[in-house]
C-alpha positions, 0 to 999 in steps of 0.5 A: 499499500502507498507510504502515509505522506507525513503532515505539512505545516503551514505558515502560521504552525497551525493546520487548518481545521476542516471549516477552513478547507475552501474548493473554489468553483471550477468549470467542468473543463478547468476541472478536466484540464486541471487533472489532465495536467496531472496525468500527463506528469503521472511519473515516479508511481503511486507514492510520486502521483499521490504527493503531487495532487496532496502538494497543489491541492491540499498544500497550496490551495487547502482544498481541504485540510491534510487532516482530511487527505489523510483519512481519505487516502487511507480508505483508498489505501484499503479498497481496491485500485490506483489510490491516485486514481481514487484521489483524482476522482475524489477531489474533482467530485468536491469541485463538481459534483459526480460529472465532476469527478468522472471528468477529473478520473478520465483526465488523470488516466487519459493520458496514458491510455492513449500512450499505451493504446498507440503503443499497443498499435505499433507493437502489433503491426510490427508483427510483435517485435521488429528486430530492433524491439527483440533487442530492447525487450531482450533487456526490458524483461529482466528489469521488469522482472526485478521490478515486480520482484521488488514490488512484492517485497515493498508491498508485502513488508507493511502488510505481513506483520504477524505469523498468521498473514505470514501463513496466508500468504503461505497458502494462497502461494501454495494454492497459486501454484497448484492451479486453484481459482483465487476467487476460492483462495482470497476469501478463506485466507480473509475468513481465516485471519478474522477468526485468528485475530477473534482468538479462534485460532482452531478455525483459523487453521482449519479454513488455511487447511481447507485450502490447501486440502483444495489445492491438493485436489487441483493438483491431482485433478491436473495430474490425471489431466496430464496423463490422459491427454491425448493431443499433441500440444503443437497440433492444437487448435489456437486459443479463440479470440477473448469476446469483448464481454469476456474482456470486461469482465476479467478487467472488472474483476481484476479491478475489484482485486487490486488491493495493495496497489496497482502491481496486484494486479499482475497475477489476476490479468496474468491468470485470465490472459496467460494461462486460462485465455491463452491470447496472449504469451509470458514474453507479451504480457512482460512486454506490456509491462515494460511499456506501461512502467516508461509511461506517465501513468498508473501501472495498471494501464497495462491492461490496454495492451493486454486487451488490444492483444485479445481483441483489438482496439474495442479490446483495449477499451473493454478490459480499459473500461473493466478495470477501471469502472471499480476507481470510479464507482467506489467514489462517484458512488458510495464514498461516504458509505464507504468510509464509515464501513471500513471503519469497522474493525471486522472488515479491515480485519478481513480485508487485510488477510485478502491483502496477505493472500494477494501478496502470497499470488504476486509472489508466485507470479513474479516468480513465473515471469522471472523464469520466462524473463532470466534465460541466459547468463546477461539476463540473469546480471541485467536483473539482478544489476536492476534489483540491487539498483532498486534496493539502493536508490529510492528515487521517483524515477528508479523504475523508470530508470532502471526498464530504460537501463535495462532496454539500452542494455539488452540492445547493446549487449545483441548488438555486440553478440 
């Protein structure tokens, strides 16, 4: 989850009360343009994006008080979806109601969507990869694998703060390896943590054992299918193109499960597009992640690339619409009710358990991506070098530099080979 931002000190040394906050009147066009500008400057990941929004709208213009901002941010850190985007929708709604919130969210996501759409079109027009793109992606794939591994640590560190959460994450990881649907795993892991926090440890252990048992059944079923299979893989028909409804549902399901930041959407889309759907390969999935990492947008915008490879331009729109819909809806439809609901400790505990399960899922996905991206000594060196840089250099542009550096390294090393 995004790091909490510290309270600023005003010139008088006094933090203003809620009554002193003031949202100036804005036309719909002004609201859209302001947040479009935020979208054009959205480099450096969620922490940098949130800091940019806070600096202008809270510290400088005082649309809301710092204390209120922290409460709103805490809500969006618990709910699924990219927090920076949800904050834009919230501020737009404060300025001009629900239509203002929609325009603000649209403005913030539009630059990233347009750029990713164009890059997806170029990628497909080049037949997937030109010779030049192949050499660049040779280096960016291990770099993005390092970025995802670092994200697992960054997301998991504040979440996995006791043994029960570690147990939930490990159980979810085992279930993911066995192929258990995450829609079964995550609610059970969340319920297990609720039971543990209520002192019912035997119940918590039993629920986790049920998840492991379901995983074992999936392994046995998968083994039986492999033994009795008669088709030759190379002769199997290519996977069918996903329908627009399938892409929308995949995006919506992923958008509803992105607890802890945009990186947590990776295992859900990877499962739908690579494992189950087969309309995109792991290598292409890594390429989409790398492209999203160099754009001024939430990383979740790589959904546009996945959708484009699934069903062209309309597929890109359908998947993107689905994945961003919860981020709009939570604020525009039910912000106040959700703020009261999240205050309930039982629900907060359940969502914490679910988030721990998501950490386990993304850890397995990170290992899968790394296994594909690192195929020789050179890519191993790029991955390790990228990982070291990400740990030692805490700049908001760290991911961008790592990906660009990996691409340049891949191009140079392939050219010299």
